[in-house]
NUTIKE-122852 format. One line per field, with one value per atom (N, C-alpha, C): x, y, z; residue number from 0; atom name. Coordinates in Angstrom, 2 decimals. Each point is the difference from the previous one (the first is absolute). Layout:
east	(X; ...);
north	(Y; ...);
up	(Z; ...);
num	(NUM; ...);
atomo	(CA; ...);
! end
This chain:
east	(70.67; -0.68; 0.72; 1.32; 0.78; -0.09; 0.03; -0.08; -1.32; -1.10; -1.31; -0.12; 0.54; -0.06; 0.83; 1.19; 0.86; -0.68; -0.63; -0.70; -1.12; -0.75; -1.10; 0.54; 1.09; 0.58; 0.45; 0.61; 0.46; -1.17; -1.06; -1.19; -0.65; 0.04; -0.61; 0.90; 1.27; 0.98; -0.34; 0.08; -0.10; 1.20; 0.65; 1.19; -0.36; 0.95; -0.28; -0.51; 0.47; -0.46; -1.50; -0.53; -1.44; -0.78; 0.72; -0.63; 0.42; 0.26; 0.40; 1.36; 0.86; 1.33; 0.05; -1.13; -0.06; 0.15; 0.94; 0.14; -1.29; -0.38; -1.21; 0.31; -1.04; 0.17; 0.74; -0.32; 0.66; 1.49; 0.37; 1.42; 0.72; -0.61; 0.61; 0.15; -0.96; 0.06; 1.16; 0.17; 1.10; 1.33; 0.09; 1.24; 0.31; -1.04; 0.21; 0.54; -0.43; 0.53; 1.46; 0.34; 1.39; 0.57; 1.27; 0.69; -0.53; -0.75; -0.59; -1.05; -0.45; -0.95; 0.69; 1.31; 0.71; -0.13; 0.14; -0.18; -1.37; -1.03; -1.35; -0.11; 0.50; -0.06; 0.76; 1.18; 0.80; -0.67; -0.66; -0.74; -1.12; -0.71; -1.07; 0.56; 1.18; 0.64; 0.31; 0.24; 0.41; -1.13; -1.22; -1.12; 0.13; -0.20; 0.04; -1.32; -0.66; -1.27; 0.21; -0.77; 0.16; -0.27; 0.61; -0.10; -1.45; -0.82; -1.40; -0.74; 0.24; -0.64; 0.56; 1.31; 0.63; -0.62; -0.22; -0.62; -1.44; -0.72; -1.38; -0.07; 0.96; 0.07; 0.17; 0.84; 0.20; -1.29; -0.75; -1.26; -1.05; 0.09; -0.97; 0.45; 1.02; 0.58; -0.30; -0.45; -0.24; 0.90; 0.41; 0.85; -0.77; 0.73; -0.54; 0.54; -0.86; 0.37; 1.23; 0.97; 1.19; 1.09; -0.20; 0.99; 0.30; 1.19; 0.32; -0.81; 0.01; -0.76; 0.47; 1.32; 0.53; -0.23; -0.09; -0.16; -1.40; -0.97; -1.36; -0.90; -0.63; -0.85; -1.21; -1.01; -1.21; -0.13; -0.02; -0.09; -1.37; -0.64; -1.28; 0.21; -0.41; 0.15; 1.41; 0.84; 1.40; 0.10; -0.78; 0.05; -0.26; -0.98; -0.31; 1.10; 0.60; 1.02; 1.28; 0.49; 1.28; -0.10; -1.10; -0.20; 0.64; -0.30; 0.43; 1.52; 0.64; 1.45; 0.75; -0.45; 0.65; -0.25; -1.22; -0.29; 0.81; 0.15; 0.80; 1.47; 0.50; 1.38; 0.20; -1.00; 0.08; -0.06; -0.81; -0.10; 1.28; 0.77; 1.23; 0.94; -0.06; 0.85; -0.29; -1.24; -0.35; 0.74; 0.31; 0.80; 1.37; 0.57; 1.30; -0.12; -1.15; -0.25; 0.01; -0.66; -0.10; 1.34; 0.66; 1.26; 1.17; -0.03; 1.03; 1.39; 0.90; 1.38; 0.10; -1.05; 0.02; 0.00; -0.30; -0.04; 1.33; 1.05; 1.30; 0.50; -0.35; 0.47; -0.61; -1.04; -0.63; 0.67; 0.94; 0.62; 0.61; 0.80; 0.58; -1.07; -1.06; -1.07; -0.73; -0.26; -0.67; 0.87; 1.31; 0.90; -0.06; -0.07; -0.12; -1.32; -1.10; -1.30; 0.00; 0.64; 0.03; 0.75; 1.04; 0.85; -0.54; -1.11; -0.57; -0.81; 0.61; -0.65; -1.14; -0.11; -1.04; -1.28; 0.04; -1.16; -0.24; -0.65; -0.14; -0.82; -1.01; -0.80; 0.85; 0.72; 0.88; 1.05; 0.58; 1.06; -0.49; -1.15; -0.55; -0.35; -0.60; -0.32; 1.28; 1.05; 1.27; 0.60; -0.11; 0.50; -0.72; -1.31; -0.77; 0.36; 0.15; 0.34; 1.38; 0.95; 1.33; -0.08; -0.83; -0.20; -0.59; -0.89; -0.62; 0.99; 0.96; 1.02; 0.87; 0.24; 0.73; 1.51; 0.71; 1.46; 0.78; -0.26; 0.79; -0.15; -1.08; -0.24; 0.57; 0.52; 0.51; 1.09; 0.99; 1.01; -0.61; -0.99; -0.63; -0.70; -0.68; -0.71; 0.97; 1.06; 0.95; 0.79; 0.31; 0.67; -0.88; -1.28; -0.93; -0.19; -0.01; -0.15; 1.20; 1.18; 1.22; 0.16; -0.73; 0.10; -0.86; 0.62; -0.80; -0.91; 0.21; -0.85; -1.30; -0.13; -1.22; -1.10; -1.11; -1.10; -0.84; 0.02; -0.87; 0.76; 1.01; 0.83; -0.80; -0.94; -0.81; -0.82; -0.57; -0.78; 0.89; 1.24; 0.94; 0.31; 0.26; 0.33; -1.16; -1.21; -1.17; -0.35; 0.51; -0.30; 0.78);
north	(126.67; -1.24; -1.19; -0.06; -1.10; 0.01; 1.19; 0.10; -0.55; 0.40; -0.49; -1.50; -0.51; -1.44; -0.76; 0.50; -0.66; -0.02; 1.09; 0.07; -1.04; -0.12; -0.96; -1.43; -0.27; -1.35; -0.40; 0.93; -0.31; -0.17; 0.75; -0.14; -1.37; -0.46; -1.28; -1.20; 0.26; -1.08; -0.90; -1.26; -1.00; -0.91; -0.27; -0.85; -1.33; -0.58; -1.25; -1.12; -0.07; -1.07; 0.11; 1.20; 0.19; -0.34; -0.19; -0.26; -1.37; -0.93; -1.34; -0.04; 0.99; 0.04; 0.56; 0.37; 0.52; 1.52; 0.57; 1.46; 0.65; 1.07; 0.71; 0.97; 0.51; 0.98; 1.24; 0.38; 1.17; -0.24; -1.17; -0.32; 0.00; -0.60; -0.05; 1.41; 0.87; 1.38; 0.76; -0.15; 0.68; -0.57; -1.31; -0.60; 0.51; 0.19; 0.52; 1.43; 0.78; 1.35; -0.06; -1.02; -0.20; 1.19; 0.28; 1.06; 1.39; 0.11; 1.31; 0.40; -0.96; 0.31; 0.59; -0.17; 0.43; 1.49; 0.90; 1.43; 0.30; -0.66; 0.22; -0.54; -1.22; -0.60; 0.84; 0.48; 0.82; 1.34; 0.56; 1.25; -0.23; -1.10; -0.32; -0.24; -0.61; -0.27; 1.26; 1.09; 1.25; 0.68; -0.47; 0.63; -0.22; 1.05; -0.04; 0.59; -0.70; 0.46; 1.35; 1.01; 1.32; -0.05; 0.91; 0.05; 0.07; 0.78; 0.12; -1.33; -0.74; -1.32; -0.99; 0.09; -0.87; 0.24; 1.27; 0.37; -0.51; 0.16; -0.48; -1.52; -0.72; -1.45; -0.36; 0.76; -0.26; 0.23; 1.02; 0.29; -1.08; -0.66; -1.02; -1.40; -0.07; -1.28; -0.27; -1.21; -0.42; -1.17; -0.05; -1.10; -1.32; -1.06; -1.35; -0.52; -0.53; -0.47; -0.90; 0.31; -0.82; 0.27; 0.99; 0.31; 1.49; 0.34; 1.41; 0.55; 1.30; 0.64; -0.46; -0.23; -0.43; -1.49; -0.80; -1.45; -0.38; 0.59; -0.37; 1.21; 0.35; 1.16; -0.20; 0.67; 0.00; 1.41; 0.10; 1.30; 0.17; 1.10; 0.32; 1.04; -0.34; 0.91; 0.11; -1.00; 0.05; 0.28; -0.71; 0.15; 1.44; 0.64; 1.38; 0.95; -0.29; 0.89; -0.06; -1.20; -0.11; 0.43; -0.27; 0.45; -0.89; 0.29; -0.81; 0.02; 1.14; 0.07; -0.95; -0.11; -0.92; -1.45; -0.30; -1.37; -0.36; 0.94; -0.24; -0.21; 0.75; -0.18; -1.39; -0.47; -1.35; -1.07; 0.23; -0.96; -0.06; 1.09; 0.03; -1.12; -0.40; -1.11; -1.27; -0.18; -1.19; -0.02; 1.18; 0.06; -0.62; 0.22; -0.60; -1.49; -0.43; -1.43; -0.67; 0.62; -0.57; 0.06; 1.14; 0.17; -0.73; -0.16; -0.73; 0.49; -0.89; 0.39; 0.87; 0.07; 0.89; 1.47; 0.28; 1.37; 0.42; -0.74; 0.26; 1.43; 0.59; 1.36; 1.04; -0.36; 0.93; -0.03; -0.91; -0.14; 1.30; 0.74; 1.25; 0.99; 0.18; 0.92; -0.51; -1.30; -0.59; 0.13; -0.12; 0.13; 1.41; 1.00; 1.39; 0.19; -0.52; 0.12; -0.71; -1.17; -0.78; 0.75; 0.72; 0.67; 1.35; 0.45; 1.28; -0.16; 0.35; -0.16; 0.99; 1.01; 1.01; -0.34; -1.04; -0.43; -1.49; -0.32; -1.40; -0.86; 0.57; -0.79; -0.43; 0.95; -0.30; -1.03; 0.21; -0.88; -1.44; -0.17; -1.33; -0.66; 0.75; -0.56; -0.42; 0.80; -0.33; -1.28; -0.17; -1.22; -1.22; 0.08; -1.12; -0.27; 1.06; -0.17; -0.64; 0.43; -0.61; -1.48; -0.32; -1.41; -0.79; 0.61; -0.68; -0.20; 0.91; -0.14; -1.21; -0.22; -1.21; 0.17; -1.04; -0.09; 1.23; 0.61; 1.18; 1.18; 0.01; 1.12; -0.26; -1.19; -0.34; 0.96; 0.38; 0.96; 1.32; 0.52; 1.26; -0.17; -1.12; -0.26; -0.23; -0.77; -0.27; 1.25; 0.86; 1.26; 0.88; 0.06; 0.80; -0.62; -1.31; -0.70; 0.25; 0.08; 0.23; 1.46; 0.91; 1.42; 0.33; 0.40; 0.32; 1.21; 0.80; 1.16; -0.33; -1.24; -0.41; -0.27; 0.71; -0.15; -1.25; -0.54; -1.13; -1.33; -0.09; -1.21; -1.25; 0.10; -1.16; -0.48; 0.94; -0.37; -0.67; 0.48; -0.61; -1.42; -0.18; -1.32; -0.98; 0.48; -0.87; -0.26; 0.82; -0.17; -1.17);
up	(64.14; -0.31; 0.63; -0.16; 0.56; 1.52; 0.59; 1.46; 0.51; -0.64; 0.40; -0.17; -1.10; -0.26; 1.03; 0.30; 0.99; 1.36; 0.38; 1.27; 0.04; -1.08; -0.05; 0.03; -0.71; -0.01; 1.40; 0.71; 1.35; 0.95; -0.22; 0.84; -0.24; -1.24; -0.36; 0.30; 0.29; 0.16; 1.20; -0.24; 1.07; -0.14; 1.10; -0.05; -0.65; -0.78; -0.72; 0.90; 1.25; 0.88; 0.29; -0.13; 0.19; -1.26; -1.08; -1.29; -0.52; 0.89; -0.40; -0.67; 0.27; -0.58; -1.41; -0.54; -1.36; 0.04; -0.77; -0.03; -0.51; 0.64; -0.39; -1.14; -0.61; -1.08; 0.52; 1.23; 0.59; 0.16; 0.47; 0.17; -1.35; -0.99; -1.33; -0.58; 0.28; -0.49; 0.64; 1.31; 0.68; -0.46; -0.17; -0.52; -1.39; -0.82; -1.36; 0.04; 0.99; 0.16; 0.41; 0.78; 0.42; 0.75; -0.28; 0.73; -0.37; -1.07; -0.32; 1.03; 0.83; 1.07; 1.22; 0.11; 1.21; 0.31; -0.96; 0.34; 0.59; -0.52; 0.52; 1.42; 0.21; 1.33; 1.02; -0.38; 0.92; 0.29; -1.00; 0.22; 1.02; -0.12; 0.94; 1.38; 0.09; 1.29; 0.77; -0.68; 0.65; 0.76; -0.17; 0.69; 1.52; 0.72; 1.46; 0.51; 0.88; 0.55; 0.69; -0.38; 0.62; 1.51; 0.72; 1.46; 0.47; -0.68; 0.40; -0.08; -1.05; -0.15; 1.01; 0.25; 1.00; 1.38; 0.32; 1.28; 0.05; -1.08; -0.06; 0.18; -0.57; 0.19; 1.47; 0.69; 1.44; 0.78; -0.40; 0.68; -0.27; -1.15; -0.39; 0.42; 0.83; 0.39; 1.47; 0.28; 1.36; 0.33; 1.23; 0.45; 0.01; -0.26; 0.14; 1.33; 0.80; 1.33; -0.03; 0.83; 0.13; -1.04; -0.85; -1.04; 0.00; -0.53; -0.14; -1.17; -0.13; -1.07; -1.38; -0.15; -1.29; -0.26; 1.05; -0.18; -0.44; 0.58; -0.32; 0.11; -1.09; 0.05; -0.87; 0.34; -0.79; -0.56; -1.30; -0.63; -0.62; 0.29; -0.58; -1.10; -1.20; -1.11; -0.54; 0.23; -0.45; -1.49; -0.78; -1.45; -0.43; 0.62; -0.34; 0.46; 1.13; 0.55; -0.81; -0.31; -0.70; -1.45; -0.66; -1.37; -1.05; -1.23; -1.14; -0.20; 0.22; -0.22; 0.93; 1.24; 0.94; -0.39; -0.44; -0.43; -1.24; -0.90; -1.20; 0.37; 0.96; 0.46; 0.59; 0.74; 0.57; -1.08; -1.04; -1.10; -0.82; -0.01; -0.79; 0.41; 1.27; 0.45; -0.78; -0.43; -0.78; -1.33; -0.53; -1.22; 0.21; 1.19; 0.30; 0.27; 0.52; 0.18; -1.37; -0.96; -1.35; -0.72; 0.05; -0.75; 0.64; 1.31; 0.73; -0.40; -0.40; -0.30; -1.26; -0.79; -1.17; 0.42; 1.27; 0.50; 0.61; -0.28; 0.63; -0.25; -1.13; -0.29; 0.95; 0.73; 0.95; 1.37; 0.22; 1.33; 0.50; -0.79; 0.55; 0.48; -0.78; 0.40; 1.24; 0.04; 1.17; 1.25; -0.17; 1.13; 0.58; -0.87; 0.46; 0.74; -0.56; 0.65; 1.35; 0.07; 1.24; 1.11; -0.35; 0.99; 0.46; -0.58; 0.38; 1.28; 1.13; 1.30; 0.23; -0.85; 0.18; -0.77; -0.81; -0.79; 0.26; 1.12; 0.40; -0.96; -0.65; -0.94; -1.19; -0.57; -1.13; 0.39; 1.15; 0.47; 0.12; 0.60; 0.19; -1.33; -0.91; -1.32; -0.72; 0.11; -0.65; 0.58; 1.31; 0.64; -0.57; -0.09; -0.54; -1.46; -0.78; -1.42; -0.15; 0.79; -0.05; 0.35; 0.97; 0.35; -1.14; -0.76; -1.14; -1.15; -0.14; -1.05; 0.31; 1.28; 0.39; 0.05; -0.40; 0.12; -0.38; -1.16; -0.37; 0.97; 0.79; 0.92; 1.40; 0.23; 1.34; 0.47; -0.84; 0.50; 0.48; -0.71; 0.42; 1.35; 0.18; 1.25; 1.16; -0.23; 1.09; 0.38; -0.98; 0.33; 0.87; -0.32; 0.81; 1.38; 0.05; 1.27; 0.91; -0.59; 0.78; 0.43; -0.61; 0.31; 1.22; 1.13; 1.19; -0.18; -1.03; -0.25; -0.73; -0.44; -0.71; 1.01; -0.13; 0.96; -0.23; -1.20; -0.35; 0.08; 0.84; 0.04; 0.35; 0.89; 0.36; -1.20; -0.75; -1.20; -1.02; -0.15; -0.94; 0.44; 1.27; 0.53; -0.18; 0.18; -0.14; -1.46; -0.90; -1.42; -0.50);
num	(0; 0; 0; 1; 1; 1; 2; 2; 2; 3; 3; 3; 4; 4; 4; 5; 5; 5; 6; 6; 6; 7; 7; 7; 8; 8; 8; 9; 9; 9; 10; 10; 10; 11; 11; 11; 12; 12; 12; 13; 13; 13; 14; 14; 14; 15; 15; 15; 16; 16; 16; 17; 17; 17; 18; 18; 18; 19; 19; 19; 20; 20; 20; 21; 21; 21; 22; 22; 22; 23; 23; 23; 24; 24; 24; 25; 25; 25; 26; 26; 26; 27; 27; 27; 28; 28; 28; 29; 29; 29; 30; 30; 30; 31; 31; 31; 32; 32; 32; 33; 33; 33; 34; 34; 34; 35; 35; 35; 36; 36; 36; 37; 37; 37; 38; 38; 38; 39; 39; 39; 40; 40; 40; 41; 41; 41; 42; 42; 42; 43; 43; 43; 44; 44; 44; 45; 45; 45; 46; 46; 46; 47; 47; 47; 48; 48; 48; 49; 49; 49; 50; 50; 50; 51; 51; 51; 52; 52; 52; 53; 53; 53; 54; 54; 54; 55; 55; 55; 56; 56; 56; 57; 57; 57; 58; 58; 58; 59; 59; 59; 60; 60; 60; 61; 61; 61; 62; 62; 62; 63; 63; 63; 64; 64; 64; 65; 65; 65; 66; 66; 66; 67; 67; 67; 68; 68; 68; 69; 69; 69; 70; 70; 70; 71; 71; 71; 72; 72; 72; 73; 73; 73; 74; 74; 74; 75; 75; 75; 76; 76; 76; 77; 77; 77; 78; 78; 78; 79; 79; 79; 80; 80; 80; 81; 81; 81; 82; 82; 82; 83; 83; 83; 84; 84; 84; 85; 85; 85; 86; 86; 86; 87; 87; 87; 88; 88; 88; 89; 89; 89; 90; 90; 90; 91; 91; 91; 92; 92; 92; 93; 93; 93; 94; 94; 94; 95; 95; 95; 96; 96; 96; 97; 97; 97; 98; 98; 98; 99; 99; 99; 100; 100; 100; 101; 101; 101; 102; 102; 102; 103; 103; 103; 104; 104; 104; 105; 105; 105; 106; 106; 106; 107; 107; 107; 108; 108; 108; 109; 109; 109; 110; 110; 110; 111; 111; 111; 112; 112; 112; 113; 113; 113; 114; 114; 114; 115; 115; 115; 116; 116; 116; 117; 117; 117; 118; 118; 118; 119; 119; 119; 120; 120; 120; 121; 121; 121; 122; 122; 122; 123; 123; 123; 124; 124; 124; 125; 125; 125; 126; 126; 126; 127; 127; 127; 128; 128; 128; 129; 129; 129; 130; 130; 130; 131; 131; 131; 132; 132; 132; 133; 133; 133; 134; 134; 134; 135; 135; 135; 136; 136; 136; 137; 137; 137; 138; 138; 138; 139; 139; 139; 140; 140; 140; 141; 141; 141; 142; 142; 142; 143; 143; 143; 144; 144; 144; 145; 145; 145; 146; 146; 146; 147; 147; 147; 148; 148; 148; 149; 149; 149; 150; 150; 150; 151; 151; 151; 152; 152; 152; 153; 153; 153; 154; 154; 154; 155; 155; 155; 156; 156; 156; 157; 157; 157; 158; 158; 158);
atomo	(N; CA; C; N; CA; C; N; CA; C; N; CA; C; N; CA; C; N; CA; C; N; CA; C; N; CA; C; N; CA; C; N; CA; C; N; CA; C; N; CA; C; N; CA; C; N; CA; C; N; CA; C; N; CA; C; N; CA; C; N; CA; C; N; CA; C; N; CA; C; N; CA; C; N; CA; C; N; CA; C; N; CA; C; N; CA; C; N; CA; C; N; CA; C; N; CA; C; N; CA; C; N; CA; C; N; CA; C; N; CA; C; N; CA; C; N; CA; C; N; CA; C; N; CA; C; N; CA; C; N; CA; C; N; CA; C; N; CA; C; N; CA; C; N; CA; C; N; CA; C; N; CA; C; N; CA; C; N; CA; C; N; CA; C; N; CA; C; N; CA; C; N; CA; C; N; CA; C; N; CA; C; N; CA; C; N; CA; C; N; CA; C; N; CA; C; N; CA; C; N; CA; C; N; CA; C; N; CA; C; N; CA; C; N; CA; C; N; CA; C; N; CA; C; N; CA; C; N; CA; C; N; CA; C; N; CA; C; N; CA; C; N; CA; C; N; CA; C; N; CA; C; N; CA; C; N; CA; C; N; CA; C; N; CA; C; N; CA; C; N; CA; C; N; CA; C; N; CA; C; N; CA; C; N; CA; C; N; CA; C; N; CA; C; N; CA; C; N; CA; C; N; CA; C; N; CA; C; N; CA; C; N; CA; C; N; CA; C; N; CA; C; N; CA; C; N; CA; C; N; CA; C; N; CA; C; N; CA; C; N; CA; C; N; CA; C; N; CA; C; N; CA; C; N; CA; C; N; CA; C; N; CA; C; N; CA; C; N; CA; C; N; CA; C; N; CA; C; N; CA; C; N; CA; C; N; CA; C; N; CA; C; N; CA; C; N; CA; C; N; CA; C; N; CA; C; N; CA; C; N; CA; C; N; CA; C; N; CA; C; N; CA; C; N; CA; C; N; CA; C; N; CA; C; N; CA; C; N; CA; C; N; CA; C; N; CA; C; N; CA; C; N; CA; C; N; CA; C; N; CA; C; N; CA; C; N; CA; C; N; CA; C; N; CA; C; N; CA; C; N; CA; C; N; CA; C; N; CA; C; N; CA; C; N; CA; C; N; CA; C; N; CA; C; N; CA; C; N; CA; C; N; CA; C; N; CA; C; N; CA; C; N; CA; C; N; CA; C; N; CA; C; N; CA; C; N; CA; C; N; CA; C; N; CA; C; N; CA; C; N; CA; C; N; CA; C);
! end
């Protein structure tokens, strides 16, 4: 029940600046869950798009003139290809936006996810979540940035 509610709250979440600076019901609900939401968010973060779906995405992708395939692409049927689990994993980042520094206890787990070079989706989501946590996560981000073995160093630097 809590998992379904959290998923719905994150789906309904709109950043306060889009709502005239007023926290939405979804934001207040996630804040009320507090750190008890972290295990759910981290579980959702662990989802990695299966190879077959990743391949299908590449087949459904066309280049945009003047850009590389990663810079600009038009995807047909992306929503159907990636599926609900991938969308839920992407929404989990909003939980870290809402919890901000209250999610500090998730830093060790996020650091492990970020350093996993074999799971690029997880790694990227962890980088974004660490960025949303802010100041307390800076040591984890700078350590990964300084490590030449980290494949997502550019994403960390841009975060």
